C-alpha distance (Angstrom), angle and dihedral (degrees) to the residues before:
residue distance angle dihedral
M1 . . .
N2 3.82 . .
N3 3.76 110.3 .
S4 3.83 131.2 153.5
K5 3.81 92.8 -102.9
N6 3.77 88.9 60.8
V7 3.81 97.5 48.0
F8 3.80 122.6 93.6
D9 3.76 139.6 162.2
V10 3.79 93.7 -125.8
I11 3.81 134.0 14.8
V12 3.79 119.1 -159.9
V13 3.82 116.2 -160.9
G14 3.80 112.9 -152.1
A15 3.83 129.8 19.1
G16 3.76 101.8 -136.0
H17 3.86 120.8 118.4
A18 3.85 92.7 -67.3
G19 3.82 93.3 46.1
C20 3.85 95.2 48.1
E21 3.82 92.3 51.8
A22 3.82 93.1 44.0
A23 3.82 93.6 49.5
L24 3.78 93.8 45.6
V25 3.83 92.5 50.8
C26 3.78 92.6 50.7
S27 3.75 96.4 46.2
R28 3.84 92.5 44.3
L29 3.79 88.0 55.5
N30 3.83 88.0 58.2
L31 3.79 97.2 -103.3
K32 3.77 119.3 138.6
T33 3.78 103.4 -113.0
L34 3.81 134.6 -169.5
L35 3.80 118.8 -162.9
L36 3.79 111.6 -161.1
T37 3.82 120.9 -165.6
I38 3.80 135.8 168.0
N39 3.76 93.4 -128.9
I40 3.82 119.8 21.4
D41 3.85 89.9 -162.0
K42 3.83 90.5 63.7
I43 3.74 101.2 58.7
A44 3.81 113.5 145.9
L45 3.80 91.2 1.0
M46 3.79 115.8 177.3
P47 3.82 100.7 -146.6
C48 3.75 96.4 176.6
N49 3.83 130.8 26.8
P50 3.82 119.5 12.9
S51 3.84 94.7 -130.1
I52 3.76 142.8 86.4
G53 3.79 122.9 -155.1
G54 3.76 129.4 17.0
V55 3.76 132.6 143.1
G56 3.80 110.7 -16.3
K57 3.80 91.6 -3.4
S58 3.84 100.0 68.6
Q59 3.75 86.8 59.9
L60 3.87 89.8 57.8
V61 3.79 90.3 47.8
A62 3.76 92.9 48.2
E63 3.85 90.6 50.3
L64 3.77 90.1 48.0
D65 3.82 88.8 50.8
A66 3.84 93.0 48.2
L67 3.80 91.3 51.8
G68 3.79 93.9 50.8
G69 3.86 102.5 -92.5
Q70 3.77 125.2 149.5
M71 3.86 107.7 -134.6
A72 3.82 97.6 88.0
K73 3.77 94.3 46.6
T74 3.78 93.2 50.4
A75 3.78 91.5 43.9
E76 3.81 93.0 53.4
K77 3.80 91.0 50.9
T78 3.89 90.8 53.3
L79 3.68 105.5 31.9
I80 3.88 121.8 123.5
Q81 3.83 96.5 -171.0
L82 3.78 137.5 13.8
K83 3.83 121.6 -158.2
I84 3.75 137.0 -177.0
L85 3.88 109.9 -136.5
N86 3.81 122.4 -155.6
K87 3.83 93.2 16.8
S88 3.85 90.6 161.9
K89 3.79 93.8 50.4
G90 3.78 134.2 75.0
P91 3.85 123.6 -69.4
A92 3.81 93.2 -105.8
V93 3.79 92.7 69.7
Q94 3.84 99.9 30.8
S95 3.86 110.2 113.9
L96 3.77 142.8 176.6
R97 3.77 118.6 -128.5
A98 3.81 123.0 -169.0
Q99 3.80 121.4 -157.8
I100 3.74 104.3 -143.7
D101 3.81 135.9 -148.4
K102 3.72 92.4 -129.0
K103 3.86 99.0 -158.3
A104 3.81 90.8 45.5
Y105 3.89 89.2 51.5
E106 3.84 90.9 53.7
I107 3.83 92.8 47.7
E108 3.84 93.1 46.3
M109 3.79 93.4 48.2
K110 3.79 93.1 47.2
Y111 3.83 89.2 50.4
V112 3.76 90.2 52.2
L113 3.83 92.2 49.3
E114 3.85 93.0 45.7
N115 3.74 92.2 51.6
T116 3.84 98.5 45.9
P117 3.80 115.1 106.6
N118 3.84 117.3 -119.8
L119 3.79 91.4 22.2
I120 3.82 125.2 113.5
L121 3.77 123.9 -172.3
R122 3.83 119.2 -154.0
Q123 3.76 135.1 169.9
G124 3.77 113.8 -126.5
N125 3.82 141.8 125.2
V126 3.79 111.5 -122.5
C127 3.80 112.0 -139.6
N128 3.81 103.0 166.6
I129 3.83 138.7 32.9
L130 3.82 111.9 -142.6
V131 3.83 114.3 -134.3
E132 3.71 133.3 174.5
N133 3.83 123.3 -178.0
Q134 3.79 89.3 -10.6
I135 3.89 91.7 -57.7
V136 3.81 119.8 112.0
K137 3.76 115.2 -114.8
G138 3.83 103.8 177.2
V139 3.82 142.6 -71.2
E140 3.77 141.3 -79.5
I141 3.76 121.6 -137.9
E142 3.83 126.9 -155.3
G143 3.79 107.9 -81.3
G144 3.82 91.8 49.4
I145 3.80 98.1 -90.2
Y146 3.87 114.9 146.2
F147 3.80 128.7 -150.9
Y148 3.80 121.3 -168.6
S149 3.76 129.6 -151.7
N150 3.79 144.5 151.5
A151 3.85 93.1 -118.3
V152 3.70 136.4 21.2
I153 3.87 126.5 -157.4
V154 3.87 115.2 -161.3
T155 3.79 114.2 -154.9
T156 3.82 103.5 158.5
G157 3.84 101.2 150.7
T158 3.81 113.1 -165.4
F159 3.91 94.5 -20.4
L160 3.73 101.5 98.1
R161 3.83 104.2 105.9
G162 3.80 88.0 -30.6
R163 3.79 117.9 -165.8
I164 3.87 122.0 -167.9
I165 3.80 117.3 -151.1
I166 3.81 128.5 -163.6
G167 3.77 114.0 167.0
D168 3.80 106.4 -52.1
K169 3.75 93.5 -21.6
E170 3.88 123.7 96.1
Y171 3.72 134.5 -175.8
K172 3.86 134.4 -173.5
A173 3.77 105.5 -114.5
G174 3.76 141.8 125.3
R175 3.73 90.5 -134.7
M176 3.83 129.5 -8.4
G177 3.76 106.5 -58.6
E178 3.84 96.0 2.6
Y179 3.80 131.9 112.0
L180 3.76 115.7 -109.4
S181 3.83 135.7 -137.9
L182 3.77 102.6 -107.9
N183 3.86 104.4 172.3
L184 3.72 108.4 31.4
T185 3.80 94.7 85.4
K186 3.81 89.9 58.0
S187 3.82 90.3 52.1
L188 3.85 91.2 51.6
N189 3.79 92.0 46.9
N190 3.80 88.8 51.6
L191 3.75 88.6 55.4
G192 3.79 90.2 56.4
I193 3.89 96.2 -100.6
K194 3.79 112.1 140.5
T195 3.83 119.1 -138.4
D196 3.76 138.0 -176.4
R197 3.85 136.9 177.8
Y198 3.77 134.2 -95.0
Q199 3.84 132.8 170.8
T200 3.70 136.2 -150.8
A201 3.85 132.9 -179.7
T202 3.75 143.8 -150.6
P203 3.75 134.4 -151.5
P204 3.80 130.6 -114.5
R205 3.85 120.1 -87.5
I206 3.76 116.7 -133.9
D207 3.85 136.9 -160.6
K208 3.84 112.0 -96.5
R209 3.78 91.2 -146.4
T210 3.83 90.5 63.3
I211 3.84 95.8 56.4
D212 3.77 124.8 101.2
F213 3.87 99.1 -143.6
S214 3.85 91.6 -179.4
K215 3.91 86.7 76.3
T216 3.79 93.0 51.7
I217 3.82 135.4 72.9
E218 3.78 114.9 -114.1
Q219 3.83 115.4 -125.4
P220 3.84 110.4 -163.4
G221 3.74 127.2 -178.8
E222 3.76 129.2 -121.4
F223 3.82 123.5 -58.4
E224 3.77 96.2 -159.6
P225 3.90 127.4 90.2
L226 3.77 110.5 -84.5
N227 3.80 138.7 159.2
F228 3.78 127.3 -148.3
S229 3.83 92.3 -164.1
F230 3.79 120.6 52.7
W231 3.75 90.4 -137.7
N232 3.76 96.9 59.3
E233 3.84 128.4 79.7
K234 3.81 115.5 -107.5
T235 3.75 114.2 -100.9
I236 3.85 140.4 164.1
H237 3.81 104.2 -97.2
K238 3.82 134.7 -154.8
N239 3.74 110.2 -70.4
I240 3.80 111.3 -156.1
S241 3.85 107.0 166.2
S242 3.74 130.3 -124.4
Y243 3.85 119.9 -152.0
L244 3.81 135.5 -135.4
T245 3.81 127.8 -141.6
Y246 3.84 134.3 150.5
T247 3.75 140.0 -127.0
N248 3.83 113.7 -118.6
K249 3.81 144.1 -163.6
K250 3.82 92.2 -74.0
T251 3.82 90.5 52.6
H252 3.80 92.1 51.8
E253 3.84 92.3 44.8
I254 3.84 89.8 55.0
I255 3.77 91.8 50.3
A256 3.82 95.8 42.9
K257 3.85 91.7 48.0
N258 3.81 91.0 51.5
I259 3.78 100.8 32.7
D260 3.79 91.8 120.9
K261 3.81 85.7 68.8
S262 3.82 91.4 59.5
P263 3.90 110.7 101.9
I264 3.78 89.0 -136.9
R265 3.77 91.2 59.8
S266 3.81 98.5 34.9
G267 3.82 91.2 55.1
I268 3.81 96.8 -117.7
I269 3.81 85.4 118.6
S270 3.77 113.9 45.0
T271 3.82 99.8 150.6
H272 3.89 123.4 98.2
G273 3.79 118.7 -93.4
P274 3.81 129.1 -172.4
R275 3.75 110.5 -61.9
H276 3.82 90.7 -162.5
C277 3.84 90.6 60.9
P278 3.87 106.6 37.1
S279 3.81 123.2 176.9
I280 3.77 117.1 -106.2
D281 3.72 90.1 -109.7
R282 3.86 90.3 55.8
K283 3.86 88.0 49.6
V284 3.71 91.1 55.3
I285 3.75 91.6 47.7
N286 3.85 95.1 46.1
F287 3.81 100.0 36.6
P288 3.84 108.0 37.8
E289 3.72 90.9 156.8
K290 3.83 93.0 62.0
T291 3.86 113.8 99.4
R292 3.80 96.1 -166.5
H293 3.85 142.9 8.8
P294 3.88 126.6 -155.7
V295 3.81 119.6 -103.7
F296 3.82 117.1 -166.8
I297 3.84 113.6 -157.2
E298 3.85 104.1 -148.8
P299 3.78 127.5 -176.0
E300 3.83 114.1 -120.6
G301 3.81 90.6 -149.3
E302 3.81 148.0 -25.2
Y303 3.84 96.3 -93.1
T304 3.78 103.1 37.2
N305 3.82 135.0 78.0
E306 3.76 92.9 -143.7
M307 3.83 112.6 119.9
Y308 3.87 124.3 -166.8
L309 3.83 117.1 -137.3
Q310 3.81 102.6 -143.2
G311 3.81 105.8 -160.6
L312 3.80 98.0 23.4
T313 3.81 98.4 87.4
T314 3.79 112.2 155.0
S315 3.78 141.4 149.2
M316 3.75 97.4 -164.0
P317 3.84 119.2 129.8
I318 3.82 113.4 -62.8
E319 3.86 94.6 -113.1
F320 3.79 90.8 55.7
Q321 3.82 91.8 45.2
Q322 3.84 86.7 58.0
L323 3.81 90.9 50.5
I324 3.87 91.3 49.1
V325 3.82 93.1 49.0
N326 3.86 93.1 47.5
S327 3.74 91.8 51.6
V328 3.80 92.3 63.3
E329 3.81 117.5 93.5
G330 3.82 110.4 -101.0
L331 3.79 91.4 17.8
E332 3.83 98.7 73.2
N333 3.79 91.2 118.1
A334 3.81 98.6 26.1
R335 3.80 114.7 137.4
I336 3.87 120.1 -143.8
I337 3.84 112.0 -126.2
R338 3.75 95.1 179.4
P339 3.80 126.0 14.5
G340 3.74 124.7 -125.4
Y341 3.86 116.2 -109.2
A342 3.73 144.1 174.6
V343 3.86 123.7 -124.5
E344 3.83 123.3 -156.1
Y345 3.79 117.3 -162.6
D346 3.88 145.2 159.2
Y347 3.78 124.1 -92.1
I348 3.77 133.1 175.1
F349 3.73 126.2 -118.3
P350 3.79 101.0 -102.8
S351 3.79 92.1 -148.8
Q352 3.78 85.1 80.3
L353 3.83 89.2 71.7
N354 3.75 135.3 82.3
L355 3.84 118.6 -127.4
T356 3.85 86.8 -97.7
L357 3.87 85.0 63.6
E358 3.77 90.1 -115.5
S359 3.81 118.6 136.1
K360 3.79 115.1 -99.9
I361 3.79 92.8 -140.8
I362 3.84 105.1 34.8
E363 3.81 114.6 51.0
N364 3.78 118.6 -132.1
L365 3.86 92.0 10.9
F366 3.80 109.6 123.8
F367 3.83 130.8 -176.0
A368 3.87 129.8 -157.7
G369 3.79 139.4 171.9
Q370 3.77 131.5 7.8
I371 3.80 91.8 -7.3
N372 3.79 85.1 71.5
G373 3.73 92.1 58.4
T374 3.77 99.7 -96.6
S375 3.79 132.3 131.4
G376 3.85 126.8 -145.0
Y377 3.83 141.3 46.3
E378 3.78 93.7 -102.2
E379 3.81 96.0 50.1
A380 3.75 89.1 50.1
A381 3.80 95.6 48.2
V382 3.80 95.3 52.9
Q383 3.78 90.7 49.0
G384 3.78 91.2 50.4
F385 3.76 89.9 51.2
I386 3.80 93.1 50.4
A387 3.72 93.1 45.8
G388 3.83 92.0 48.8
V389 3.79 91.9 47.3
N390 3.80 94.4 50.0
A391 3.84 94.3 43.2
S392 3.80 87.9 51.9
L393 3.77 97.1 44.4
K394 3.74 90.7 49.3
L395 3.77 93.7 52.6
L396 3.84 89.4 44.8
K397 3.87 87.8 51.4
K398 3.84 91.8 -121.6
P399 3.86 129.0 135.0
E400 3.78 115.8 -78.7
L401 3.78 123.6 -110.0
I402 3.83 114.8 -122.3
L403 3.73 116.1 169.2
T404 3.80 113.6 -154.9
R405 3.77 126.1 -138.1
E406 3.82 93.6 -115.0
E407 3.84 91.3 59.5
S408 3.78 102.1 38.2
Y409 3.78 150.2 16.4
T410 3.82 85.9 -132.3
G411 3.81 86.5 62.5
V412 3.79 92.3 48.6
L413 3.80 90.3 50.1
I414 3.83 95.1 52.2
D415 3.71 94.9 39.0
D416 3.77 91.0 51.8
L417 3.80 93.3 47.8
I418 3.75 92.8 52.7
T419 3.80 100.2 39.6
K420 3.74 108.0 32.3
E421 3.76 128.9 66.4
L422 3.76 112.2 -111.0
Y423 3.84 118.7 -144.1
E424 3.80 94.1 168.9
P425 3.88 138.6 17.0
Y426 3.76 107.4 -63.9
R427 3.73 120.4 -114.1
M428 3.77 128.0 -176.9
Y429 3.82 117.8 -116.6
T430 3.78 128.1 172.3
S431 3.81 88.4 -119.6
R432 3.80 90.6 67.4
A433 3.81 91.8 65.4
E434 3.78 110.3 76.3
Y435 3.80 89.4 -166.2
R436 3.77 97.3 45.5
L437 3.82 94.5 136.8
L438 3.79 87.2 65.5
L439 3.82 95.8 40.4
R440 3.73 101.7 62.8
S441 3.83 128.5 152.3
D442 3.77 91.3 -121.4
N443 3.89 95.3 60.0
A444 3.76 100.0 38.4
D445 3.82 89.9 108.9
L446 3.83 91.4 54.2
R447 3.80 90.9 48.1
L448 3.75 103.4 44.5
S449 3.80 116.0 13.1
K450 3.79 91.4 92.5
Y451 3.82 87.5 67.5
G452 3.75 91.7 50.4
Y453 3.83 90.0 49.1
E454 3.76 94.1 46.6
I455 3.80 92.1 49.2
G456 3.82 92.5 47.9
L457 3.84 100.1 -110.2
I458 3.82 96.9 106.6
N459 3.79 118.0 56.9
K460 3.81 126.2 -133.5
K461 3.78 94.5 -104.4
Q462 3.79 91.5 53.4
Y463 3.84 91.8 47.1
D464 3.75 92.7 46.9
K465 3.82 87.5 55.0
V466 3.83 88.6 56.8
L467 3.81 93.5 44.8
N468 3.88 90.1 51.1
K469 3.75 89.8 49.5
E470 3.92 89.7 52.5
K471 3.80 89.5 49.2
E472 3.83 93.7 49.4
I473 3.82 90.3 49.3
Q474 3.78 89.4 53.8
I475 3.83 92.5 48.2
L476 3.76 94.2 48.6
N477 3.85 91.3 45.2
E478 3.81 90.6 53.3
F479 3.77 90.8 45.8
L480 3.79 92.9 55.3
K481 3.76 91.1 50.4
Q482 3.84 93.9 49.7
K483 3.80 100.5 44.6
V484 3.80 108.5 84.2
I485 3.84 125.1 -165.4
F486 3.78 116.1 -150.1
P487 3.77 124.2 -143.9
A488 3.77 95.2 -104.9
S489 3.84 120.0 146.1
K490 3.75 92.0 -113.2
N491 3.85 92.8 53.6
N492 3.77 92.7 46.2
E493 3.75 91.1 49.4
I494 3.82 87.5 56.7
L495 3.79 90.4 52.2
K496 3.74 90.9 49.2
N497 3.81 90.2 53.3
M498 3.80 87.7 52.0
N499 3.88 88.9 54.9
S500 3.78 90.0 -113.2
A501 3.85 133.1 125.8
V502 3.77 121.3 -93.4
I503 3.83 121.3 -109.8
E504 3.80 125.3 -121.2
V505 3.79 98.3 -171.5
P506 3.78 133.4 36.4
T507 3.84 107.6 -75.7
N508 3.78 130.4 -176.2
L509 3.79 122.9 -127.0
Y510 3.82 90.3 -110.4
Q511 3.77 93.2 63.9
I512 3.79 92.1 44.5
L513 3.72 90.8 51.8
K514 3.82 90.2 58.5
R515 3.81 88.3 71.6
P516 3.84 108.7 102.7
E517 3.83 94.5 -132.7
I518 3.79 94.3 53.8
R519 3.84 121.1 93.4
I520 3.80 118.0 -160.7
L521 3.79 99.4 -128.4
D522 3.85 91.7 47.0
L523 3.79 89.6 50.2
L524 3.80 93.6 51.5
N525 3.81 95.2 41.8
N526 3.82 96.5 45.0
F527 3.80 92.6 50.8
G528 3.78 91.8 47.0
F529 3.85 99.6 -111.1
D530 3.80 109.5 150.9
F531 3.78 103.2 -158.6
T532 3.83 119.0 -169.4
I533 3.76 99.3 -147.3
K534 3.90 108.3 111.3
D535 3.86 100.7 -176.8
N536 3.86 108.6 99.1
D537 3.82 88.8 -161.0
V538 3.81 88.7 68.2
Y539 3.78 91.8 54.1
N540 3.83 88.9 46.2
Q541 3.79 92.9 52.3
V542 3.81 94.5 47.0
E543 3.84 90.4 48.6
I544 3.80 93.8 50.2
N545 3.84 93.4 45.0
T546 3.80 91.8 47.8
K547 3.81 98.4 46.2
Y548 3.80 93.5 44.2
E549 3.82 98.0 35.7
G550 3.82 93.3 120.1
Y551 3.80 94.3 52.5
I552 3.87 92.9 41.5
L553 3.84 90.2 53.0
K554 3.76 91.2 49.2
Q555 3.82 91.4 52.4
L556 3.78 91.5 46.5
E557 3.84 88.0 52.8
E558 3.80 89.8 52.7
I559 3.83 91.5 50.1
K560 3.75 89.9 50.3
K561 3.80 91.3 49.2
Y562 3.81 95.0 51.6
S563 3.81 98.3 33.5
N564 3.81 92.0 86.9
L565 3.74 90.6 66.8
E566 3.80 90.4 53.4
K567 3.77 88.5 55.8
I568 3.80 94.7 57.9
T569 3.83 105.3 87.3
I570 3.80 124.0 -159.1
P571 3.80 121.7 -150.2
Q572 3.78 114.9 -114.9
T573 3.81 89.5 -129.8
F574 3.82 91.1 57.6
D575 3.86 113.8 135.2
Y576 3.83 107.2 -146.0
F577 3.83 91.9 -175.6
K578 3.78 89.9 73.4
I579 3.79 93.3 63.3
N580 3.82 114.6 94.4
G581 3.79 117.3 -141.8
L582 3.86 97.9 32.8
T583 3.73 114.0 120.8
F584 3.77 114.8 -111.7
E585 3.82 90.9 -117.4
A586 3.84 89.5 54.5
K587 3.75 92.3 49.8
E588 3.83 92.0 51.0
K589 3.81 93.9 45.5
L590 3.82 94.0 45.2
N591 3.80 93.9 45.4
S592 3.83 89.9 49.1
I593 3.80 99.0 45.4
K594 3.86 98.0 32.9
P595 3.84 96.5 -156.8
N596 3.76 117.6 -144.5
T597 3.75 95.2 -139.8
L598 3.79 140.4 21.2
G599 3.79 89.5 -112.7
Q600 3.77 90.0 57.0
A601 3.80 90.1 47.8
S602 3.86 89.2 54.1
R603 3.76 90.0 60.4
I604 3.81 98.0 55.0
A605 3.76 115.9 111.3
G606 3.83 109.2 -111.8
V607 3.81 94.8 25.1
S608 3.83 108.5 110.2
P609 3.83 130.2 -154.3
A610 3.80 85.5 -109.8
D611 3.79 90.0 57.2
I612 3.80 91.5 50.7
S613 3.82 91.7 50.5
I614 3.88 89.3 52.1
L615 3.84 90.6 47.2
L616 3.84 91.2 47.7
I617 3.77 93.0 52.9
Y618 3.75 90.5 47.1
L619 3.79 94.7 50.1
K620 3.81 92.0 45.7
S621 3.84 91.1 51.1
K622 3.81 91.0 51.1
S623 3.83 94.6 47.8
G624 3.76 94.5 43.0
R625 3.83 92.3 -122.5
């Protein structure tokens, strides 16, 4: 029955991290939005690690925050520890990681959703996507109720025909103890969308009261003022410690002796899991020479005794999980509260999507999150945001938002998903971003907030804050170039006291700051320059840009060199089999993925530089340029 109560502009299927961001974007852009989820009490659940951010991931969260997303704001309200990773390394790989109170995060995100205008939450298990003339029209939920919309965003996580595995036991579930989505995969397949299976796993949780912390190494957070969201003031946050211990010879012997009980060895699990986060049984199989592996004991929240064992993922039988846990130093008497398990689920081949995350074959049908073959809360959240933005912009008849890989980690993520063959769940690393020195967490607001402002997700006060920061960076940069230090004995004595070499010719502050041992605030203070800028982020940006100027200029030159390929668009109806000279593999890959630009085509596995040259010549001949 089609009545006005069941008609929406956008329907979002699934309320995990992708679904929450997608639904919030659409509703904040004044579109009537329905968010459907199997269990309304499990919104924004964090089923695995109790943290947000980290290396490669904090860049995604920062970009989402700069664009107007929600994750960083909710994380900052519910974090119990904030830590800077890779402090001793360069700025390209430094990252913030927030340990989260998982239950508080769920409650806070649900509160935000429930109090957002234009957004309706409803419990329901979607079993069918409604399509007419290759255009999406809505969804059907179990029980035969229909909801209609102009766009649908599917963010189903691990719930499509989910299968839980512990030892030789298996259960149908989306996550442990949760009902699965049994029929939606068939509906997608009937529409021509190809799917496959992946698996992921999680470690056991143990009772804090049964841990001997005297045998572990405490891992506190930072004690300095920090902010996880650009839009919040810096403050000193809660600091509940994590702890570090290690597996040992006894642990490895238990696993090796009972390896036939592991589902990855017995054959119960044959699908690919995330190589970046292997189970402890796989570590023992793959690295027999290793005598120990780190295990981080992380609190699941402020008001719970559950502790997460990062590094001890396993889906072996429960009795062997207990033996493994008790073999680890400090965990000899630890009691398992929840066993570890593996979950197998359906995902779609992401090459079937455009860069907007819209299906190439069903108009106005978008996909985001783990259903696209990714792993991780942060990867899911940015996809949900991009899908939500592009679904909204399309309905509002406005230009789409496509972030490129040279301007964002988000662009790297989506471009990789669509152009590269996936053999395992995709996780973001800093190494995946070729321009990572430019794409840091600390400058995401400078890079991307203009898009959030233009779309309408960043308000004027927020954007003015960014513009003022840009202005102060420019002022400070010019100041450093103009102020010259002369080689007087007093000045050289100051430099010596800063453990730096003396100068023999007049030198401006900008050149002195390039020295690795020199810090900008020390430089200004020691030479008596009273600068009026109060924002430490401004000093940080100027210092990074000055010290790494040569590398940054080199990366900018590379971007300029390759940007021309990104400007050459390729029609989606293009038939690559008509072009003589392309290898058959290139024709197959290009015809399957249908890249939007020549730059995207150049990154497809199996497409050689020679193929790109032939394609470029052909496109130029057809366009007359």
